[in-house]
N, C-alpha and C positions, 0 to 999 in steps of 0.2 A: 420814386427812386428806380432807375431801371437798370436792366441786366448789365450794361457796359460799365457802371459804376462800381458794382460789387466786383467785378472782374477786375477792374483796374486797382481797386483799394484792398481789396483783399485780402409949321403951318398954322397949326390952329391951337388955340390956348386950352389946355387941359383943364377939366372941371372937376373939382372934388367935392364930395357930400361931407366930407370930414373937416369939421372946424379946426383952425390952428390955435384957437384959444385953449381949447383943451386937447439779309440774305440778299442777293441780287435780284432786282425787280425794279418796275418802275411804276409811276402812279398811271392808272388807265383813263385818262380824261375822256376817251371814246364812251365810257359808261354814262356821260351826262349828255343832254340835249346841246347841241352845238350852239343853239341860240341863247343858252344860258351860260357860255363860257366867254368870258371877256379878257381882253388884254391887260396884262398887269401893268397897273400905273405905278407912278414913283412915289411910293408911300414913305419914301423916306426923304422927301423933298425938304421938309421943314421940321425942325425939333419943336417939341411943347414948349411954349413959353412959361417961364417961371418967374416968381416974385424975386425980390432983392436976395431973401434968405434962403433960395433954392428949392422951396416948396412950390407945388404946383397951385396956381389961382384957385380961390374958392368962388370966383363969380360965376354964377350959373348962367350960361348963354344958351339960346336956343339954336343959334347958327342961322343961315338963310336956307330957304328952300327953293326948289325950282319955280318957275312962273305957274306951271300948270297946278301947283300945289297950293298957291296963295289963297286962292278963294276959298278952298277947303279949311286952310286954317284960320281964315277971317270968320268963317262959319261958326268954327269951334269956338273961338274966343267970343263971339257975340252970344252963343248959347251959354257957355260958362259965365259969362258976365252977368247974363240975366238970372243965373240960377245961384250966383254968388259963391262960385267954386274956382280954385286954382286952375291953371291950365298946363297942361303938359304935352309931349309930343303926341299928336294925334296916333291912336292905336291902328287906324287904317292906313296910314302913311306907308307906302311902299318904296323898297330899293329902286334907285334909278341910275342906270349906268352913265347918263348925261350929266348928272351932277359933278361938280368939282370934288377933289378930295377934301378941301377945307369945307365944304358944305356937309359932305358925310361924315366927318369927323365932328363937326359941331352937332349933328343930328346924334350920333353915337354918344357924345359926352352928355348931351341931355338925357338920353336914355338912362344912362348910369348913373346920374344925379338923381333920378326918380325911383330906381329899384335896384337892388343889389345884385351885382355880380358876384357869384359865389363859385370861387375856384375848388375843385375837387381834390387837389394834392399838391401840396408844398414841402419840400424837405429842408427847409432851413434849419429846424432843430439838429438835423445830423451835421450840417456843416458847422453849427455853433459848437458841437461835441468835437469834430475833427479838426477845427481851426483853433480853438481857444478851451477845449477841455471842458465846456459848460461852465466857464468863469464868466459870469455875466458882467462883473465889474469892467471886463475888457470889451465889452459889447456896447456899441454906440449905434442901436439899430434906429435911432430917431435922427440920425445923421446919415448923409449919403455913404454908402460903402464903396463907392465907385473908385475911389482914390486913397483907400486904406487897406494896406495889406494885413492879413493874406488874401482878402475878398477881392481886391482889386486886381490880382494876377491870377485868379483862378476862374477856368470856364465853367465851374459849377455854381458860381455865385450870381443870383439874380434878384435878390429881395433886400429891401429895407423899407422903412415906413415912408420916407419921401417918395419913394416909386411906387408903393402901395397908393399912396393918395393920388399921385399922377394918373396911375393906372384906374383910378377910381374903383378898386376893390372893395366890394361890400361885406364879403364873408370868405373865409378861408378855412379849409380843413388842414391843420398842422400836424405832420406826420411823426409819430414815434416810430423811427426805424432802428432794426439792430442788425447786424450782418449774419448772413446764414451760418458763418462759421461760429456764432455764439449758440448754435442749436445743441442740444444735450448738455450744455454748459451753464452760462449764466445769463441765458436770454431773458429770462423773467425779470431779473434785477435790471438789466440795461433797460429793457422797455419801460419799468417803473422810473428809473432815472430819466429817461427822454419824457415821460408824462409829466414827470416833476419839473422839468426844465421848461416845457410848453407852458405850464401854469405859471412859473415864475417870471417868464417873459410877458405872459398877458398882464400879470401884476405889475411888472416893472413899467409897462407902457399902456397903462389902463387908462391915459387919456385918449388913445387911440385905439385899443384893443379890449374886447370883453368876452369873457368865457360864455359860450351858448351850448347848453346839452338838449335843448328840445327846439323842434321844428318851428314853433309859434313864436319863438323869441328871437329870431333871426332879423326879421324885420323891425321888431321893436329896437333892436341895437343899432341897427342902420340908420332907424329915423332919430336916434340920438348923436348921430354922427361918428359913430365907431364902426370899427371893422368887427363883424361877429366871428368869433374864433372857435372852431370846433377841433376836437382831438380824434386822432386816427392811429391805428396800428398797421404797419406795413409788414406782413409776414405771420403766418400762423404760428411759426416756431416761438414766436414771442409769447405765446400762453403757456409754452412748454407741456401740452396735452392734458392740460389741467381746466375742468370746468369751472373750478374755484378761482383760478387765477382769471378766467375771463369774465366772471361775474364781478370779481373785484375792480378789474380795469373798467367794466361798465361803470360802477360806482365813484371812480375817479374822473369819469366824464368822457370816456372812449365811445365814440357812437359810429365807427365802423372798422372792421377787421379785414384786411386783405389776407385771403385763405393762404395764400403762399407767396414767397418772393422767388428768387432765384435758385430755389432748392425746393426738394420735395419735403413734406412732413410725413410722420409716419401714418397719418392718414388723408393726405391729399396731394396730388401730383401738380408740378409746376410746369409752365410753358418752356423751361428749359429741356424736358425731355424730349419735345418736338424740334429741337435744333439736331440736324445731321452730324453723327460722328464722324470721325476721321475714315472709319471703313464704309461710309455710306449706309450704316444701319440705325435704325432708330432704338430707343429704350424702351422700357414699358409703358403702357399706354393706360393703365388703370387710372380711374378718377379719384371720387371719394370712397373710402371704405365706409363700413358701418359705423365706426367711430366718428368719421367725418362727418357723416350724415347728422349724426347727434348734435355735433359742433353746431352745424347750420341750424337744426332744431332749437337748441339753447338759445343763439344769437336772435332768433324770431322771436323767442319768448321773453328775452330781455328787452327787445326794442334795439337792437345793434344792427345796423345795415352789414349785409354780406356784400364784399367787394371781391370781383373776380378778376380784376386786372392781375397779371403774371401768372394765372392758372393755365394749367393744360386745357385743351378743347374738351376732352372728356370730363375734366372737373367741371367746366361751365356747363355741361349737359346733364351730369349728374345733380348739380345743386339746383339748377332750373326746374329739374324733375320733382324735387322734394321740397323746396322752400315754400312757406306760406305766405311770405311778404315779398315785395319787389326787391330786386338786387340792384347793385350798381357795378359799373367797371368806372374806377375813380381816375384812371389815366390810360386809357386805350384808344386805339384809333381802327380804321377799316381795313380788314385784312384783303378785301376785294381791290383795294388801291395800293396796297403795300404789302406783301405776301410775307408777313412775319408772324410767328407764333405769338408775340405779344398783342397782336391786334385781334378784332372780333370778326370772324367770318359772317356771311349774310344769313346763313341759316339760323346761327345764335341770335343774329339781331332780330329776327322774326319771333323768336322765342322771348326776347327781351320785350319786345312789344306786346305779346300775350301775358307777359309776367307784369307789364306795366313798370319796369325798371328804366335804367337809364345808362347810356354810354357817354362818358365824359370825355371828350377828345383830347389826347396829349399833344404837346407841341414838340416832342423829341423828333430832331430831324430825320434820324434814321428810320423812324417808325412811320413818317408822313411821306417821304419821298423816296426811301429806299436808296437808289443809287445816283441820285443826282443832287444837287444843291437846292435845299428846301426853302421855301419862301411863304409868305403869309397867304398866298393863293392855294399852296398845298393844303395847309390846314383848313382853309374854308371848303376845299374840296372833299375832305374827309367828313366834314359837318354836313355838307349837303348830301353825301351818299348815305350816311347813317339817317338823316332826314327821310331821303327818299325811299329807303327799305323799312326803317322802323316806324317812321313818323314823327312829326315835329315835337311831339310829348315825350320823347325818349332820346333826346341828345342834350348833351351839356358840355362843359369846358373844364377839364383837369389838366393843366398845362405841364406838371411835373416840374416847374421850377426849383433850382438848387438842388434837384436830383438828376439833371441831365448836363451834359457838357457839349451838347449841339443845339443850337436854337435855329428856327428859321430864320431868314433875312427878314426884318421887320417885325418880329416877334422876340427881341433878345432879352426880355426882362418883363418885369411885373408891371412896368410903366404902359406897356403897349398893348394891353386889351382894346382900347378904342380904335386901333388900327385893323384889328380884327373885325370887329363890328363895321368900321367903314368899308372894308373888302366885302363882307356879305350884303352891304347896302347898296352894292352895284347891281344886286341881283333883284329883278322886279317879284320872285317868289316871296321875299323876306319882308313882312309888315313888322311895324314895332311891336305888335303883340306877340309875333313869333321870335323876335330878338328877346323880349322878356322872358320867355319861356327857356330859352336856351340858356340865358345868362344866370337864371337863378330860380325862376317859378318851378321849373321840373324836379329840380333836386329838392326843392322844399315840398313839394308834392309827394315825391318818394320817401323823404325821411316822415312826413306826416303819416303816410299809408303803413309804414313799418312801425310807428307807435301805435296805430289802430289796431295791427295784428298783435303788439304785444298786449294792449289792453283787453281785446278779445280773450287771448288765451289766459289771461289773469282771471277773468270774469269766469272762465270756463274750470278754473281750478289747477291747471297745468303746474306740476310741481318741478322745481330745479332738477337737472340730472346729476345723479351722485356717483355714477360708476367711474372707473379709472381705466385707462387703456390697458389691453391685455400685454404681458411683459414680452410677449414673443414678438412684437413690433419693435422692441427696444434693444433686442439682442445684439450686441456688438456695438452699441451706439451710445451706451450709457455710460461714458468715462468720466462724467463729472454728476451724476444722477444717483440719488439714492433710492433703491426700490425696496417697498415694504413687502415683508413676506405676507 
């Protein structure tokens, strides 16, 4: 969910692994090696073919490869046949700008059929609340919502099960978002209601979705032909300054918390403070307070990932300085290419590398192209820049679908992930092994390392934190909060 919303409201057959039976600036392309910048192809030439019921075909196709690669594929098939194992896309296969869009899409779809694409951030749960007040009897998620009001007339709507299948989504973090205006009021209640909603959606559509609370279960669920579904909270105000609330939300299945949204909490500053005010001055620049640092420590102890999307630059620095576990940016892009405080500056990217964390690139048009129409190439440029600065092990995908109202041309909804991979596969720097890291292996590795830190702290006997935030931080802000003497 991005800042803009809170202010407003406040060719190739697609292949599925899922069984049907069950601020002003511009992208700085000069930062890239000219030899690796290619002319944008017509990625909108031909829509994905679907079966008669509107769902993407489940037929797994490997697509065609350029002539120069056929000898390699033949060798792989021969070796695999001798060994008696299945054959996938060769890991050493590289992107090739001479390949047709159709061939690149075929390769992208083949990769997606073999390994889960895990998107870091989707705000469908908030749209369910906004559009139909969490009344699931009114939700037909297993049907296309592209022709059903209010979904069909909203620029914020990008998700349903047919399109998830068409896009070959293998894992999704579903976000329990509550508006900043609920802070100091009923934020915990609203957050719990959204967690309840996510669980009810997963249960209702359990033919396609399955709740996952550990890193090791993501691939298991994918191999069953379902979408691994994880729960996240967007905005630290959702725990209302309470370690007890944080712990109970972990028990309910929450596996990351975004420390802030488009508002400060009493213990952390948001990126909103870095936007220029009308008089040209900036607001306070403090990051984490002592209590905020303890929130991070408690998240480390629980095994809950710390998400730094939406936080101020100083909060990024403070968190990276004290966390014992890798962090994530669930839906952010590169500030070097689009100078927006919601994006990640290069010095922080280097710290993310040292931290072994990950930046999952957002598709929000205003944050990938700044002041020009955005397309799939802009998103690929952000991925490539983060790869260049932080390394291939520290980049992922967090589109922010259903939480944004401006999408890049070619990436209009959750069905379009193969087109992004096809764009990357024009670049010889990208191997299949690299693509696998980008789409899922990196976030699974981070998730697993966070769990290892949890297990280590448990073995060390680290106890839960029990203190409360100092009342001074709540003066003038406790209109609906009872304070114990």
